[in-house]
VMD Tcl script that draws the C-alpha trace (Angstrom):
set ca {
  {47.76 59.65 130.61}
  {46.20 57.69 127.79}
  {44.04 59.86 125.55}
  {41.53 57.30 124.23}
  {40.26 56.01 127.64}
  {39.98 59.60 128.85}
  {37.90 60.61 125.83}
  {35.68 57.56 126.24}
  {35.16 58.34 129.95}
  {34.28 61.95 129.12}
  {31.75 60.90 126.47}
  {30.24 58.41 128.93}
  {29.77 61.15 131.49}
  {27.96 63.30 128.96}
  {25.55 60.43 128.36}
  {24.67 59.96 132.05}
  {21.16 60.81 133.22}
  {20.95 64.30 134.68}
  {19.75 62.90 138.03}
  {23.30 61.94 139.05}
  {24.50 65.52 138.68}
  {21.48 66.79 140.63}
  {21.64 64.25 143.48}
  {25.03 65.23 144.87}
  {28.30 66.70 143.69}
  {31.58 64.81 143.99}
  {32.89 67.28 146.59}
  {29.71 66.93 148.66}
  {29.92 63.15 148.45}
  {33.54 63.17 149.62}
  {32.59 65.24 152.67}
  {29.65 62.97 153.52}
  {31.72 59.81 153.01}
  {34.35 61.12 155.40}
  {31.76 62.08 158.04}
  {30.06 58.67 157.79}
  {33.37 56.79 158.08}
  {34.32 58.85 161.13}
  {31.04 58.01 162.88}
  {31.31 54.23 162.61}
  {30.62 52.05 165.65}
  {30.63 48.49 164.27}
  {30.79 46.77 160.87}
  {31.87 43.59 159.10}
  {33.54 42.97 155.76}
  {34.42 40.23 153.29}
  {37.15 40.38 150.68}
  {38.02 38.21 147.71}
  {41.23 38.65 145.74}
  {42.73 36.91 142.73}
  {46.33 37.29 141.63}
  {48.06 35.89 138.57}
  {51.76 36.36 137.78}
  {53.52 35.01 134.70}
  {57.34 34.83 134.60}
  {59.19 34.23 131.37}
  {62.55 34.51 129.65}
  {64.32 32.60 126.88}
  {64.54 29.38 128.89}
  {61.42 29.25 131.09}
  {57.81 30.21 131.56}
  {56.38 29.93 135.05}
  {53.01 30.93 136.49}
  {51.77 31.74 139.97}
  {48.04 32.01 140.57}
  {46.41 32.44 143.97}
  {43.16 33.41 145.63}
  {42.67 35.00 149.05}
  {39.42 35.07 151.00}
  {39.09 37.38 154.00}
  {36.44 37.96 156.64}
  {36.68 40.72 159.23}
  {34.72 42.48 161.92}
  {35.29 45.69 163.86}
  {33.84 47.03 167.10}
  {35.05 50.59 167.62}
  {33.00 51.04 170.79}
  {34.89 48.16 172.41}
  {38.15 49.02 170.55}
  {38.41 45.49 169.19}
  {38.62 43.73 165.86}
  {39.25 40.41 164.20}
  {39.95 38.93 160.78}
  {40.68 35.62 159.10}
  {42.55 35.00 155.83}
  {42.73 31.93 153.64}
  {45.25 31.94 150.82}
  {44.99 29.21 148.16}
  {47.77 28.47 145.67}
  {45.82 27.49 142.57}
  {48.81 25.71 141.01}
  {49.68 23.42 143.95}
  {46.42 23.43 145.88}
  {48.25 24.48 149.05}
  {46.07 26.44 151.51}
  {47.51 28.79 154.11}
  {45.25 30.26 156.79}
  {45.78 32.73 159.61}
  {43.70 34.83 161.98}
  {44.16 38.07 163.87}
  {42.49 39.40 167.02}
  {42.82 42.71 168.83}
  {41.01 43.29 172.12}
  {41.78 44.69 175.56}
  {44.82 46.42 174.09}
  {46.48 43.13 173.05}
  {46.92 41.56 169.61}
  {47.05 37.84 168.82}
  {47.71 36.05 165.54}
  {47.12 32.42 164.68}
  {49.33 31.17 161.83}
  {48.57 27.55 161.04}
  {48.28 26.00 164.51}
  {50.63 28.46 166.19}
  {49.48 31.40 168.31}
  {51.52 34.56 168.82}
  {50.95 37.49 171.15}
  {52.54 40.68 169.84}
  {54.27 43.37 171.82}
  {52.43 46.61 171.00}
  {53.87 50.08 171.36}
  {50.92 52.00 169.91}
  {47.46 50.50 170.50}
  {45.76 53.32 168.57}
  {47.81 52.48 165.46}
  {46.95 48.79 165.73}
  {43.25 49.56 166.11}
  {43.50 51.77 163.03}
  {44.85 48.75 161.14}
  {41.80 46.68 162.07}
  {39.44 49.59 161.38}
  {40.26 49.56 157.69}
  {37.18 51.20 156.19}
  {38.26 54.83 156.83}
  {41.57 54.19 155.02}
  {39.68 52.82 152.02}
  {37.52 55.95 152.06}
  {40.69 58.06 152.12}
  {41.88 56.18 149.04}
  {38.76 57.55 147.33}
  {39.06 61.01 148.87}
  {42.56 61.38 147.40}
  {41.41 60.30 143.94}
  {39.70 61.99 141.05}
  {36.10 60.78 141.25}
  {33.19 60.65 138.87}
  {29.70 59.30 139.53}
  {28.90 56.90 136.71}
  {25.59 55.35 137.71}
  {23.60 53.64 140.45}
  {23.08 50.06 141.61}
  {21.43 48.27 144.53}
  {23.52 46.36 147.06}
  {21.44 44.37 149.57}
  {18.39 46.41 148.49}
  {20.22 49.65 149.24}
  {20.64 52.09 146.35}
  {24.25 53.12 145.85}
  {26.19 55.52 143.68}
  {28.71 53.81 141.42}
  {31.94 55.79 141.50}
  {34.92 55.57 139.17}
  {38.11 56.63 140.97}
  {41.43 57.58 139.44}
  {44.01 57.59 142.27}
  {46.43 60.48 142.39}
  {49.94 59.53 141.12}
  {51.34 58.99 144.62}
  {48.61 56.48 145.51}
  {48.89 54.75 142.13}
  {52.63 54.35 142.68}
  {51.95 52.91 146.14}
  {49.53 50.33 144.72}
  {51.93 49.39 141.92}
  {54.94 49.36 144.26}
  {53.19 46.86 146.53}
  {52.28 44.74 143.50}
  {55.85 44.83 142.17}
  {57.24 43.69 145.52}
  {54.66 40.90 145.75}
  {55.54 39.76 142.21}
  {59.16 39.29 143.23}
  {58.32 37.26 146.36}
  {57.60 34.15 144.26}
  {59.76 35.11 141.28}
  {62.36 32.73 139.78}
  {64.35 35.89 138.99}
  {66.42 37.48 141.74}
  {65.27 40.81 143.09}
  {67.30 43.66 141.57}
  {70.00 45.22 143.72}
  {68.14 48.53 143.45}
  {65.28 47.00 145.47}
  {67.55 45.61 148.17}
  {69.43 48.89 148.45}
  {66.12 50.80 148.72}
  {67.22 53.27 146.04}
  {64.66 52.15 143.45}
  {62.76 55.14 142.06}
  {59.52 54.58 140.12}
  {59.93 57.99 138.52}
  {63.00 56.72 136.65}
  {61.05 53.88 135.04}
  {58.34 53.51 132.42}
  {56.08 51.44 134.70}
  {53.29 54.01 134.53}
  {53.04 53.49 130.78}
  {53.02 49.70 131.17}
  {50.46 49.39 133.94}
  {46.85 50.10 134.74}
  {45.02 50.75 138.01}
  {41.22 50.91 138.08}
  {39.21 51.59 141.25}
  {35.40 51.38 141.44}
  {33.32 52.04 144.54}
  {29.69 51.74 145.58}
  {28.53 54.31 148.14}
  {25.11 54.27 149.81}
  {22.85 57.12 148.73}
  {21.08 56.97 152.09}
  {24.00 56.78 154.54}
  {26.99 57.74 152.32}
  {28.80 54.68 153.72}
  {31.17 52.72 151.50}
  {29.47 49.43 150.67}
  {31.87 47.98 148.13}
  {35.23 48.76 146.57}
  {36.98 46.98 143.72}
  {40.63 47.45 142.77}
  {41.91 46.02 139.50}
  {45.55 46.53 138.63}
  {47.93 45.07 136.06}
  {51.53 45.67 135.14}
  {54.33 44.38 132.96}
  {57.95 44.40 134.09}
  {61.10 44.01 132.04}
  {64.65 45.27 132.63}
  {64.07 48.07 130.14}
  {60.79 49.09 131.81}
  {62.46 49.05 135.24}
  {65.50 50.84 133.82}
  {67.90 48.32 135.37}
  {70.85 46.27 134.11}
  {69.61 42.67 134.22}
  {69.34 39.71 131.88}
  {66.19 39.86 129.80}
  {62.95 38.66 131.43}
  {59.24 39.53 131.56}
  {56.89 39.57 134.56}
  {53.17 40.10 133.95}
  {51.03 40.61 137.05}
  {47.28 41.11 137.49}
  {45.37 41.65 140.73}
  {41.60 41.80 141.20}
  {40.26 42.60 144.66}
  {36.70 43.17 145.87}
  {35.65 44.15 149.40}
  {32.07 44.35 150.69}
  {31.18 46.22 153.91}
  {27.98 45.81 155.91}
  {26.25 45.21 159.25}
  {26.90 48.81 160.25}
  {25.90 49.55 163.85}
  {24.82 45.98 164.54}
  {26.05 43.78 167.38}
  {29.63 42.65 166.71}
  {31.44 40.50 169.26}
  {35.15 39.65 169.03}
  {35.95 36.60 171.16}
  {39.50 35.28 171.57}
  {39.70 31.45 171.34}
  {40.90 29.77 174.53}
  {43.86 28.10 172.80}
  {45.45 31.54 172.33}
  {46.62 31.27 175.96}
  {49.43 29.04 174.70}
  {50.86 31.79 172.52}
  {54.47 32.86 172.20}
  {55.50 36.53 172.27}
  {57.30 38.55 169.63}
  {57.38 41.92 167.89}
  {56.82 42.71 164.24}
  {57.21 45.63 161.85}
  {54.59 47.51 159.88}
  {55.93 46.19 156.56}
  {55.05 42.63 157.51}
  {51.62 43.70 158.73}
  {50.67 45.42 155.49}
  {52.04 42.59 153.39}
  {49.47 40.42 155.17}
  {46.62 42.90 155.13}
  {47.13 43.73 151.44}
  {45.73 47.23 151.88}
  {46.87 50.61 150.65}
  {46.70 53.66 152.89}
  {47.31 57.26 151.78}
}
mol new
graphics top color blue
foreach p $ca { graphics top sphere $p radius 0.5 }
foreach p [lrange $ca 0 end-1] q [lrange $ca 1 end] { graphics top cylinder $p $q radius 0.2 }
display resetview
């Protein structure tokens, strides 16, 4: 833990108006957030994410920069959901888009112009993937929280919450970011990754990274209205504690998700062209690589 940011955060808390301490305690807010998330019927969300990765060694310097825009909607009463992603490579201008639908116990994805119907073993688990808000609330529940202020979102007053994820969640966020950094890397993935015996505890990544989570929670309904996740890390062979030729990878990720339209009419309609879909199975790893979410 870095001492200076901790001291600054503590001093900032001392300077907060007393009203925040009187309105609600952190423990009370966690309980109310959980209850509100568990009582959802419908909602929509939008997400914007920016990622920049710089690769360098003695002979090269390469950069990958991308943006992803996401729109989603969930109807828990009808046990259905849908989302659309658009990923833009800022260096080449290439745009990749795909969509997902889940309704009547069946899931469909559209990747480019191709439709796929997936074989599903556990419909409850798939619905939980589409109903992402409770998992984002759990990310906050399993974090050290402090109420740092208030701000209006769509004319609704919200608590501003600073969240410090517990070490296990921080490692999960960083582990996902490390894997993503290697997907477009000019450097080969270390054998330790392929052999699945890579252990973050044996590295100094925690001292060369930063994860910051900020959330906005409605004072009236205790529903999560917005969450921002900013993370950055630097990787070198010495940081990873591996035997490789010298290199540096610097990765930053900024993600913002807004939730709204709670309890309003949400219809998920499957396009007619999905009838021409092929059928296949997929694993959870691929799903979460697409969704880009972290679950406790």
